[in-house]
C-alpha positions as CSV (number, residue, x, y, z in Angstrom):
1,M,36.3,181.8,24.2
2,K,35.1,178.8,22.3
3,T,32.0,177.2,22.6
4,I,30.3,173.7,23.2
5,V,27.0,172.6,22.8
6,I,26.8,168.5,24.7
7,T,23.2,166.7,25.0
8,G,23.1,164.7,27.8
9,G,25.4,166.5,29.2
10,A,24.6,165.9,33.2
11,S,25.6,162.7,33.9
12,G,27.8,159.6,32.7
13,I,29.8,159.9,30.1
14,G,28.3,163.5,28.8
15,L,29.1,164.8,32.8
16,A,32.6,164.2,32.2
17,I,32.4,166.1,28.5
18,T,30.7,168.7,30.7
19,E,32.9,169.3,32.8
20,L,35.9,169.0,31.0
21,F,35.1,171.3,28.9
22,A,34.3,173.9,31.2
23,K,37.2,174.1,33.2
24,N,39.4,174.3,29.9
25,G,38.2,177.7,29.1
26,Y,35.9,176.9,27.0
27,K,31.8,178.4,27.4
28,V,29.4,175.5,28.0
29,F,25.5,174.9,27.2
30,F,24.6,171.7,28.1
31,L,21.6,169.9,27.4
32,D,19.7,167.2,29.9
33,Y,16.5,166.3,30.2
34,N,16.2,165.7,34.0
35,S,16.7,169.1,35.6
36,E,17.6,167.4,39.1
37,N,20.9,166.8,37.8
38,G,21.5,169.7,35.1
39,K,19.9,172.5,37.9
40,K,23.2,170.8,40.4
41,L,25.6,170.5,37.8
42,E,25.0,174.1,36.4
43,G,25.4,175.9,39.7
44,S,28.5,173.5,41.0
45,L,30.8,174.8,37.4
46,I,29.4,178.5,38.1
47,Q,31.1,178.5,41.7
48,Q,34.0,177.2,40.4
49,G,34.2,179.9,38.2
50,T,33.4,178.5,34.5
51,L,30.8,179.2,32.0
52,A,28.2,177.1,32.3
53,T,24.8,177.3,31.3
54,Y,22.2,174.5,31.4
55,L,19.2,174.2,29.1
56,H,16.6,171.7,29.7
57,C,15.5,170.0,26.4
58,D,14.5,166.5,25.4
59,V,16.5,166.1,22.0
60,S,13.6,164.1,20.7
61,S,11.5,166.9,20.8
62,L,12.8,169.4,17.5
63,D,10.3,172.2,18.9
64,Q,12.3,171.8,22.6
65,V,16.0,171.7,20.5
66,K,14.7,174.6,18.6
67,A,13.9,176.5,22.1
68,A,17.8,175.7,23.5
69,F,19.5,176.6,20.1
70,K,17.6,179.7,20.1
71,Q,19.1,180.5,23.9
72,M,22.1,180.2,22.5
73,P,24.6,182.3,20.5
74,E,24.7,182.9,17.5
75,K,28.0,180.8,16.6
76,I,29.6,178.4,18.4
77,D,32.5,175.9,17.7
78,V,31.8,172.6,18.9
79,L,28.3,170.1,18.8
80,A,28.5,166.7,21.2
81,N,26.2,164.7,20.2
82,N,26.4,162.5,23.8
83,A,22.1,162.0,25.1
84,G,21.4,158.6,24.8
85,I,19.7,155.7,26.1
86,S,20.1,152.0,26.4
87,H,17.6,148.6,26.0
88,I,18.0,145.2,26.3
89,G,16.8,142.6,23.9
90,N,16.7,140.3,20.7
91,L,14.6,140.9,17.6
92,E,11.6,138.9,19.2
93,T,11.8,140.5,22.2
94,T,12.2,144.1,21.4
95,S,8.4,146.0,21.1
96,E,7.7,148.6,18.5
97,E,7.6,151.0,21.6
98,D,10.8,150.3,22.8
99,L,12.3,150.5,18.9
100,D,10.3,153.8,18.5
101,R,11.5,155.1,21.6
102,L,15.0,154.7,20.7
103,F,15.0,155.7,17.6
104,Q,12.9,158.9,18.6
105,V,16.5,159.9,21.3
106,N,19.4,158.0,19.8
107,V,18.6,158.8,15.9
108,K,16.6,161.5,15.5
109,G,18.0,163.4,18.3
110,V,21.3,163.1,16.9
111,F,19.6,164.7,13.5
112,N,17.5,167.6,15.6
113,C,21.3,168.9,17.4
114,S,22.9,168.5,14.1
115,Q,20.7,170.6,12.2
116,L,20.3,173.2,14.5
117,A,23.5,173.3,15.1
118,I,25.3,173.0,11.4
119,P,23.7,177.4,10.9
120,K,25.8,178.3,14.0
121,L,29.2,176.2,12.5
122,K,28.4,177.7,9.5
123,A,28.6,181.5,11.2
124,N,31.5,180.6,13.2
125,K,33.2,180.0,9.5
126,G,33.5,176.0,10.5
127,G,33.6,174.0,13.8
128,V,33.5,170.4,14.7
129,I,30.8,167.4,15.3
130,I,30.8,165.1,17.9
131,N,29.0,161.8,18.1
132,M,28.8,159.5,20.9
133,C,28.9,156.0,18.8
134,S,29.5,152.8,20.5
135,V,31.5,149.6,19.6
136,A,27.7,148.3,19.2
137,A,27.5,149.4,15.5
138,T,30.4,147.6,13.7
139,M,30.1,144.2,15.7
140,G,27.9,142.3,16.9
141,L,26.4,142.4,20.6
142,P,23.8,140.1,22.2
143,D,20.9,141.2,23.2
144,R,21.6,144.5,21.7
145,F,19.6,144.9,18.7
146,A,17.4,148.4,18.9
147,Y,20.3,149.7,20.8
148,S,23.1,148.4,17.6
149,M,20.4,148.9,15.0
150,T,20.7,153.5,16.6
151,K,23.7,153.1,16.9
152,G,24.9,151.9,12.9
153,A,22.8,155.0,11.8
154,V,24.7,157.4,14.4
155,L,27.8,156.0,12.3
156,S,26.5,156.5,9.4
157,M,25.3,159.9,10.3
158,T,28.7,160.8,10.9
159,L,29.8,159.9,7.5
160,S,27.2,161.5,5.6
161,I,27.8,164.9,8.2
162,A,31.2,164.6,7.4
163,R,31.1,164.4,4.0
164,D,28.9,167.2,2.9
165,Y,31.0,169.7,5.0
166,V,33.8,169.2,4.8
167,S,33.9,172.2,2.6
168,D,32.4,174.4,4.8
169,Q,35.9,173.3,6.7
170,I,32.8,171.4,9.7
171,R,34.6,167.8,10.7
172,C,32.6,165.5,12.1
173,N,33.2,162.1,14.4
174,C,32.5,160.1,16.1
175,I,33.9,158.1,19.5
176,S,32.4,154.3,20.0
177,P,32.7,153.4,23.5
178,G,32.6,149.8,24.7
179,R,31.3,149.8,28.1
180,V,31.6,152.3,30.5
181,H,31.1,152.3,34.4
182,T,28.6,154.7,34.7
183,P,25.4,155.8,36.9
184,F,23.3,153.4,33.9
185,V,25.4,149.8,34.8
186,D,24.9,150.1,38.2
187,G,21.0,150.8,37.7
188,F,21.3,148.3,35.3
189,L,23.0,145.5,37.6
190,A,20.7,147.0,41.0
191,K,18.3,146.5,38.8
192,N,18.6,143.1,37.5
193,Y,21.0,141.2,39.9
194,P,19.8,142.3,43.2
195,G,22.6,141.5,45.6
196,Q,25.0,139.9,43.2
197,E,26.0,143.8,42.1
198,K,29.7,143.1,42.7
199,E,30.2,139.5,40.9
200,M,28.5,140.9,38.3
201,F,30.2,144.4,37.7
202,A,33.3,141.8,37.5
203,K,32.2,139.5,35.1
204,L,31.2,142.4,32.2
205,A,34.1,144.5,33.8
206,A,36.7,141.2,32.5
207,T,34.6,141.8,29.2
208,Q,37.1,144.2,28.1
209,P,40.7,142.6,27.6
210,I,41.7,145.0,29.6
211,G,40.5,144.4,32.2
212,R,38.4,146.7,33.1
213,M,35.7,149.1,32.5
214,G,35.8,152.5,30.4
215,K,35.6,155.3,32.8
216,P,33.9,158.6,31.4
217,E,37.1,161.0,31.8
218,E,38.8,158.9,29.2
219,I,36.1,159.0,26.8
220,A,36.0,163.0,27.8
221,A,39.5,163.4,26.5
222,M,39.5,161.9,23.5
223,A,36.5,164.2,22.7
224,Y,38.4,166.9,23.6
225,Y,41.3,166.0,20.9
226,L,39.0,165.6,18.7
227,A,37.5,169.3,19.6
228,S,41.1,170.5,19.3
229,E,43.0,172.3,16.5
230,E,45.8,169.0,17.1
231,S,42.8,166.5,15.7
232,S,41.9,169.4,12.1
233,F,43.1,166.7,9.5
234,I,40.7,164.3,11.1
235,T,37.3,164.0,10.0
236,G,34.6,161.0,9.0
237,S,35.9,158.9,11.1
238,N,34.9,156.3,14.3
239,F,37.1,156.0,17.4
240,N,36.7,152.9,19.7
241,I,37.9,153.0,22.8
242,D,36.9,149.4,24.4
243,G,39.5,148.0,26.1
244,G,40.8,145.9,23.3
245,F,36.8,144.9,23.0
246,Q,37.4,144.4,19.3
247,G,41.0,144.5,18.1
248,L,41.8,141.7,20.4
249,K,39.3,139.8,21.7
250,A,39.4,136.3,20.3
């Protein structure tokens, strides 16, 4: 039985990844800062007969990440670095606190978890690291200064990890979603466009040339492929899943 560790695994894309791997026979350890969501999901998955363990963890804290990884087996097969937070603002409207907050979760969080996972992947004689990146890493998006910066770092870390550990049979790739319909999107619309949620949702969906937002399950499917033997010749790559946002946008 293969083992996967998923960060931010109790909501949005992370939830879809957790459910997909659990239902396909993986032993799943999922980390999340939200204890209520984590415990609820763990109970649901166990009731379904899957092997899922929730671990409360703030990925920006190395001590908490160390404590979480101590509760895992000596060997793991896959790490999915999904935990991340967003921010809206340009260079002038981004505060030092905003920048530090995003860096701690989106960059240091990937660093912390990857560093702790490497010995377990080596003990396994190889494995896979999947990093959740974004189209923001490779193109200029308005008012996404800090977020884009952190996702650019995730892409660079992906390439470095892939290069440094290819001889250890550890593959590292990243996924760059476009706009995906998650609870974050709903919360953003409710906060910033009260009473106009449907209208603004349609506008956001229309920014994808394919005419809709992505589904968390579609991103999870790519993660599942990248963790599989079918992708054994792929490392150091970035996969855009964005409804044509980069390739087709005029």
